C-alpha positions in Angstrom: 25.9 16.6 100.1 23.8 18.8 97.8 23.8 16.1 95.1 22.9 13.4 97.6 20.0 15.5 98.9 18.8 16.1 95.4 18.9 12.3 94.7 16.8 11.6 97.8 14.4 14.3 96.8 14.0 12.7 93.4 13.4 9.3 95.0 10.9 10.7 97.4 9.0 12.4 94.7 8.9 9.3 92.5 7.9 7.0 95.2 5.1 9.3 96.2 3.5 9.8 92.6 0.4 7.9 91.6 0.8 5.1 89.0 0.3 6.1 85.3 -2.8 4.6 83.5 -2.4 3.0 80.1 -4.5 4.4 77.2 -6.9 1.9 75.6 -6.0 1.0 72.0 -7.5 3.3 69.3 -10.4 1.8 67.4 -10.2 1.9 63.6 -12.4 0.6 60.8 -10.5 -1.8 58.6 -11.2 -3.8 55.5 -9.4 -6.8 54.0 -7.6 -6.4 50.7 -9.9 -8.0 48.1 -8.7 -9.7 45.0 -10.9 -10.2 42.0 -11.2 -9.6 38.3 -12.6 -6.1 37.6 -13.5 -4.3 34.4 -11.7 -1.0 34.1 -13.8 1.8 32.6 -12.8 4.9 30.8 -14.9 8.0 30.5 -14.4 11.1 28.3 -16.2 14.2 27.1 -17.4 13.9 23.6 -19.0 16.1 20.9 -21.7 14.9 18.6 -21.4 15.4 14.8 -23.1 14.1 11.7 -21.8 11.0 10.1 -21.7 13.0 6.8 -22.0 16.8 6.8 -22.7 18.0 3.3 -22.1 21.7 3.0 -24.5 22.9 0.2 -22.8 25.5 -1.9 -23.5 27.0 -5.3 -21.4 25.9 -8.2 -22.4 28.8 -10.5 -23.0 32.5 -10.0 -26.6 33.7 -10.0 -29.5 35.3 -8.1 -31.3 33.1 -5.6 -34.7 32.6 -7.1 -36.4 30.4 -4.5 -35.9 28.1 -1.5 -37.7 24.7 -1.9 -37.3 23.0 1.4 -38.4 23.6 5.0 -35.5 24.4 7.3 -34.7 21.8 10.0 -36.5 19.0 8.2 -35.3 15.8 6.6 -34.6 15.8 2.9 -33.9 13.1 0.4 -31.0 12.6 -1.9 -31.8 14.5 -5.1 -34.5 16.7 -3.5 -34.5 20.3 -4.7 -33.3 22.7 -2.0 -32.6 26.0 -3.9 -33.0 27.3 -7.4 -31.0 30.1 -9.0 -32.2 32.3 -11.9 -31.6 30.1 -15.0 -32.1 32.6 -17.8 -28.4 33.4 -18.3 -27.5 29.8 -18.5 -30.4 28.9 -20.8 -29.1 31.5 -23.2 -25.6 30.0 -22.9 -27.0 26.6 -23.8 -28.8 28.0 -26.8 -25.6 29.7 -28.0 -23.6 26.6 -27.6 -26.1 24.5 -29.4 -26.1 27.0 -32.3 -22.3 26.8 -32.6 -22.6 23.0 -32.5 -25.2 23.1 -35.4 -22.9 25.4 -37.4 -19.9 23.1 -36.9 -22.0 20.1 -38.0 -23.0 22.1 -41.2 -19.4 22.7 -41.9 -18.7 19.0 -41.5 -21.5 18.2 -44.0 -20.1 20.7 -46.5 -16.6 19.3 -46.1 -17.9 15.8 -46.6 -19.8 16.9 -49.8 -16.7 18.6 -51.1 -14.7 15.4 -50.5 -17.3 13.3 -52.3 -17.2 15.7 -55.3 -13.4 15.6 -55.3 -13.4 11.8 -55.0 -15.8 11.5 -58.0 -13.5 13.9 -60.0 -10.5 11.8 -59.0 -12.3 8.6 -60.2 -13.2 10.3 -63.5 -9.6 11.6 -64.0 -8.2 8.1 -63.3 -10.5 6.7 -65.9 -9.5 9.4 -68.4 -5.8 8.7 -67.6 -6.3 5.0 -68.3 -8.0 5.9 -71.7 -5.3 8.5 -72.5 -2.5 6.0 -71.7 -4.2 3.4 -73.9 -4.5 6.0 -76.7 -0.9 7.0 -76.1 0.3 3.4 -76.5 -1.8 3.1 -79.6 -0.5 6.3 -81.1 3.1 5.2 -80.2 2.4 2.0 -82.1 1.1 4.0 -85.1 4.2 6.1 -85.1 6.4 3.1 -85.0 4.4 1.5 -87.9 4.5 4.6 -89.9 8.2 4.9 -89.4 8.7 1.3 -90.5 6.4 1.9 -93.6 8.4 5.0 -94.4 11.7 3.2 -94.2 10.3 0.5 -96.5 9.0 3.1 -99.0 12.2 5.0 -98.9 14.1 1.7 -99.7 11.7 1.1 -102.6 12.2 4.6 -103.9 15.9 4.2 -103.6 15.7 1.1 -105.9 13.5 2.8 -108.4 15.9 5.8 -108.4 18.8 3.4 -109.2 16.8 1.9 -112.0 16.0 5.3 -113.5 19.6 6.3 -113.1 20.8 3.1 -114.8 18.3 3.2 -117.7 18.8 6.9 -118.5 22.4 6.6 -120.1 21.5 3.3 -121.7 18.4 4.8 -123.3 20.5 7.8 -124.6 22.8 5.3 -126.3 19.9 3.3 -127.6 21.2 0.4 -125.7 17.7 -0.2 -124.2 14.3 0.6 -125.4 12.9 4.1 -124.4 10.0 2.2 -122.9 12.2 0.7 -120.2 13.4 4.2 -119.2 9.9 5.5 -119.2 8.8 2.7 -116.9 11.8 3.2 -114.6 11.0 7.0 -114.4 7.3 6.3 -113.7 8.1 3.7 -111.1 10.5 6.1 -109.4 7.9 8.9 -109.4 5.3 6.4 -107.9 7.9 5.4 -105.2 8.5 9.1 -104.4 4.8 9.7 -104.1 4.5 6.7 -101.8 7.4 8.0 -99.7 5.7 11.4 -99.5 2.4 9.8 -98.5 4.2 7.7 -95.9 5.9 10.8 -94.5 2.5 12.5 -94.2 1.2 9.4 -92.5 4.1 9.4 -90.0 3.4 13.1 -89.3 -0.2 12.2 -88.6 0.8 9.4 -86.3 3.2 11.6 -84.4 0.5 14.2 -84.1 -1.8 11.5 -82.7 1.0 10.5 -80.3 1.5 14.1 -79.1 -2.3 14.5 -78.7 -2.5 11.3 -76.6 0.5 12.4 -74.6 -1.3 15.7 -73.9 -4.4 13.8 -72.9 -2.3 11.8 -70.4 -0.8 15.0 -69.0 -4.2 16.6 -68.7 -5.6 13.5 -66.9 -2.6 13.6 -64.5 -3.2 17.3 -63.9 -6.9 16.6 -63.2 -5.9 13.8 -60.8 -3.5 16.2 -58.9 -6.3 18.8 -58.7 -8.7 16.2 -57.4 -6.2 15.0 -54.9 -5.7 18.6 -53.7 -9.4 19.0 -53.4 -9.6 15.8 -51.4 -6.8 17.0 -49.1 -8.5 20.3 -48.6 -11.8 18.5 -47.9 -10.0 16.3 -45.4 -8.6 19.3 -43.6 -12.0 20.9 -43.5 -13.4 17.7 -42.1 -10.8 17.6 -39.4 -11.4 21.2 -38.5 -15.2 20.6 -38.5 -14.8 17.6 -36.3 -12.7 19.5 -33.8 -15.2 22.3 -33.8 -18.0 19.8 -33.2 -16.1 18.3 -30.3 -15.4 21.7 -28.9 -19.0 22.8 -29.4 -20.3 19.6 -27.9 -18.2 20.3 -24.8 -19.5 23.8 -24.6 -23.0 22.5 -24.9 -22.4 20.0 -22.1 -20.8 22.6 -20.0 -23.6 25.0 -20.6 -26.2 22.3 -19.8 -24.2 21.3 -16.7 -24.1 25.0 -15.5 -27.9 25.2 -16.2 -28.4 22.1 -14.1 -26.3 23.7 -11.3 -29.0 26.4 -11.0 -31.1 23.6 -9.4 -29.3 22.9 -6.1 -30.2 19.5 -4.7 -29.3 17.5 -1.7 -26.4 15.0 -2.3 -27.5 12.8 0.6 -30.5 11.8 2.8 -30.2 13.8 6.0 -31.3 16.7 8.2 -31.2 20.1 6.5 -30.2 23.1 8.5 -31.2 26.8 8.4 -30.7 28.5 5.0 -27.7 30.8 4.9 -29.0 33.1 2.1 -32.3 34.8 1.2 -34.2 35.0 -2.0 -32.7 37.7 -4.2 -29.2 37.4 -2.9 -26.4 37.1 -5.5 -24.8 33.6 -4.9 -21.4 32.4 -6.2 -19.1 29.5 -5.6 -17.1 31.6 -3.2 -20.2 32.5 -1.1 -20.8 30.8 2.3 -22.7 27.5 2.3 -26.4 27.9 1.6 -27.1 25.2 4.2 -25.7 22.0 5.6 -27.3 18.5 5.3 -26.2 16.0 7.9 -26.7 12.3 8.2 -27.4 11.7 11.9 -28.5 8.1 12.0 -26.1 6.8 13.2 -24.5 9.9 14.7 -20.9 10.3 15.5 -19.5 11.2 18.9 -15.9 12.5 18.8 -13.8 12.4 21.9 -10.1 12.7 22.7 -7.8 10.6 24.9 -4.3 11.6 26.1 -1.3 10.2 24.3 -0.1 8.5 27.6 -3.3 6.6 27.8 -3.0 5.5 24.2 0.5 4.3 24.8 -0.4 2.4 27.9 -3.1 0.6 26.0 -0.7 -0.2 23.1 1.6 -1.8 25.6 -1.2 -4.0 26.8 -2.0 -5.1 23.3 1.0 -4.4 21.0 -0.4 -6.4 18.1 -2.4 -4.3 15.6 -4.6 -7.2 14.7 -5.6 -7.7 18.3 -6.5 -4.0 18.7 -8.6 -4.2 15.6 -10.4 -7.2 16.9 -11.0 -5.3 20.2 -12.4 -2.4 18.3 -15.1 -4.6 16.7 -16.2 -5.8 20.2 -16.4 -2.4 21.8 -19.7 -1.1 23.2 -20.0 2.5 24.4 -22.4 4.2 26.8 -23.5 7.7 26.1 -24.2 9.8 29.2 -26.2 12.9 28.2 -25.9 16.4 29.6 -28.8 15.8 31.9 -27.1 12.7 33.4 -29.4 10.2 31.7 -27.9 7.2 29.8 -28.8 7.0 26.2 -30.7 3.7 25.8 -28.8 2.3 22.8 -25.1 1.4 22.9 -22.6 2.7 20.5 -19.7 1.0 18.6 -16.2 2.0 17.6 -15.9 3.9 14.3 -12.5 5.4 13.8 -9.2 6.5 15.3 -7.3 9.5 14.0 -4.0 8.9 12.2 -2.0 11.3 14.4 -1.7 12.9 17.8 -2.6 16.6 17.9 0.6 18.5 18.6 -1.3 21.4 20.4 -3.1 19.1 22.9 -1.1 15.9 23.0 -4.2 13.8 22.4 -5.7 11.6 19.8 -9.2 11.8 18.4 -11.5 8.8 18.5 -15.0 8.4 17.2 -17.9 6.2 18.2 -21.2 5.7 16.4 -24.6 5.6 18.1 -27.9 4.6 16.6 -30.2 7.6 16.3 -33.5 6.4 14.7 -35.6 9.0 16.5 -33.2 11.9 15.8 -33.0 12.7 19.5 -29.3 13.4 19.2 -28.2 16.4 17.3 -24.8 17.6 16.0 -23.1 19.9 18.5 -24.4 18.3 21.6 -21.9 17.4 24.4 -22.1 14.1 26.3 -19.8 11.7 28.1 -18.7 8.5 26.5 -17.9 5.5 28.7 -16.7 2.0 27.8 -14.8 -0.9 29.4 -11.1 -0.3 28.7 -10.0 -3.8 29.8 -10.4 -6.4 32.5 -7.8 -6.3 35.3 -7.4 -9.9 36.4 -6.6 -10.6 40.0 -6.7 -7.0 41.0 -6.1 -5.9 44.6 -8.8 -3.5 45.6 -9.2 -1.2 48.7 -11.5 1.8 49.3 -10.2 5.1 48.1 -10.7 6.4 51.6 -7.9 4.1 52.8 -5.3 5.7 50.6 -3.4 8.9 51.7 -1.6 10.9 49.1 1.5 12.9 50.1 3.4 14.8 47.4 2.6 12.3 44.7 3.3 9.4 47.0 0.6 7.0 48.3 0.5 5.1 51.5 -2.0 3.1 53.6 -2.1 2.0 57.3 -1.9 -1.8 57.6 -3.0 -3.7 60.7 -0.9 -6.8 61.3 -2.3 -9.9 62.9 -1.0 -8.9 66.4 -2.9 -5.7 66.2 0.1 -3.5 65.5 -0.3 -0.8 62.9 2.3 0.3 60.3 2.3 2.8 57.5 2.9 1.0 54.1 3.8 2.9 50.9 1.9 1.6 47.9 1.6 2.1 44.2 -1.9 2.7 42.8 -3.5 1.9 39.5 -7.0 2.7 38.2 -9.9 3.9 40.2 -12.9 1.6 40.1 -16.0 3.4 41.5 -15.1 4.1 45.2 -12.2 1.6 45.1 -8.6 1.8 44.0 -6.5 -0.9 42.4 -3.2 -1.4 44.3 -0.4 -2.6 42.0 2.4 -2.8 44.7 2.7 -2.8 48.5 -0.2 -5.0 49.6 -1.2 -8.7 49.6 -4.6 -10.3 49.5 -6.2 -10.6 52.9 -4.2 -7.9 54.6 -6.2 -5.4 56.7 -6.0 -1.8 55.9 -7.4 1.1 57.9 -10.3 2.9 56.2 -11.4 5.3 58.9 -8.9 6.8 61.4 -5.9 6.9 59.1 -5.0 10.5 60.2 -5.0 9.4 63.9 -3.0 6.3 63.1 -0.3 8.5 61.6 0.1 10.2 65.0 0.7 6.9 66.9 4.3 5.8 67.8 5.8 3.0 65.8 4.6 -0.5 67.0 1.4 0.9 68.5 -1.6 -1.4 68.6 -5.1 -0.6 67.5 -8.5 -2.1 68.0 -10.2 -3.0 64.7 -13.8 -3.2 63.5 -15.2 -4.0 60.1 -15.6 -1.0 57.8 -19.3 -0.1 57.1 -19.5 1.8 53.8 -23.1 2.8 54.5 -22.3 4.4 57.8 -19.6 6.7 56.2 -21.4 7.4 52.9 -21.6 11.1 53.8 -18.1 11.3 55.2 -15.4 13.3 53.5 -12.9 11.1 51.7 -9.2 11.1 52.5 -6.8 13.1 50.3 -6.4 11.3 47.1 -9.7 9.5 47.4 -11.7 11.7 44.9 -12.7 9.5 42.0 -12.0 10.9 38.5 -12.5 9.6 35.0 -9.5 7.9 33.6 -8.4 5.3 31.2 -8.2 4.5 27.5 -10.8 2.7 25.6 -10.2 -0.8 24.3 -10.3 0.7 20.8 -6.6 1.6 21.3 -5.5 -1.6 23.0 
């Protein structure tokens, strides 16, 4: 009975309650997913630097005598900037030149000695030829005298036999005494001729020995002349080496003297002097100043390694990336927000990624004819990374970020709303490229996304077109804050 009474009470209460009113659909601002080709920009912070920064340092040690340029002005290549005291180096040049003159004098003396020895050698060779000719003549005389002696000795032998034969015959009166006397006389004459011929042979042999001595003397003179020539050649070689060494010393001394005049190696802007007149300057001292070429001027900026790799994936061919580098044009946004009027071009890409920062250094060149840009300035560099063809775009306000996940509220044709997870790409101004999760023409909620998230599944909403001008001052949804991103086409 109690349960039955409770049921009636419930029925009575229900039948007596007023009917519940339905809530009107929530009104939200929507926009259709647009599809178009959009250029994707990249923007980075850069630092300006001279195209060439020549640090002017002393190459010799000396006291700074004068400064010959006005600090902060443009200087020309070869223009005198500083001058060191040259007196020490002038003395070194004079000393080196004296040593060179001495070496040249030694060379002249050695050459004269060689000429004298060469003349002596020629004379000795002539004497040797004459001595050899005399020796041959004397040798012929000896041979002739020996032959004559042999003949006279043979004649004397015959006359001796005649005397010996006639002597016993004359004693026996077998022959006349006159015949013996003739034989004796003939033998004495033959002996005298033999003696004379012996003397002549001795004279010829003496002449031969004299001619032989003359040949030996000429040979000795030749050897002495050759020794003098060899000594002169050694002296010439030494003198030539000394001349070469002294010439190098003169050149070094003159070079060091020239280093006392410190000139600019390039055309450029000269900085403040780093030393005062009277300071002792050496090659280990700090730079005296720096001269920078600033037209064009370099702007260095870094990009993350991930951005570099993503661009490489879009253009893996090195030749294609090099072609893109030639076509790049950069904008320079200065520290006051103004855009530099002249565009820049790509200059270089570092060979490696910095280990400490995980980024790679890129450089752009900007014309600077009026020298308005100076090394050390900071600026933002912007360029078109690439063109995204057929990109799906929605306002950043329409995207909600929850723990690194992105979602949007999509209104279906029947007015029902659903939360759709998406994948996002690059930010383009106040819009966001959607890579996955949406189709062209779909309507997404731009204003009212937080309220839509509180509706039950399958709830319907009332839509109206999104007016960007009406919500220009509104706070964007989480994840809707634009930020610089991207990689320049230089690394495509």
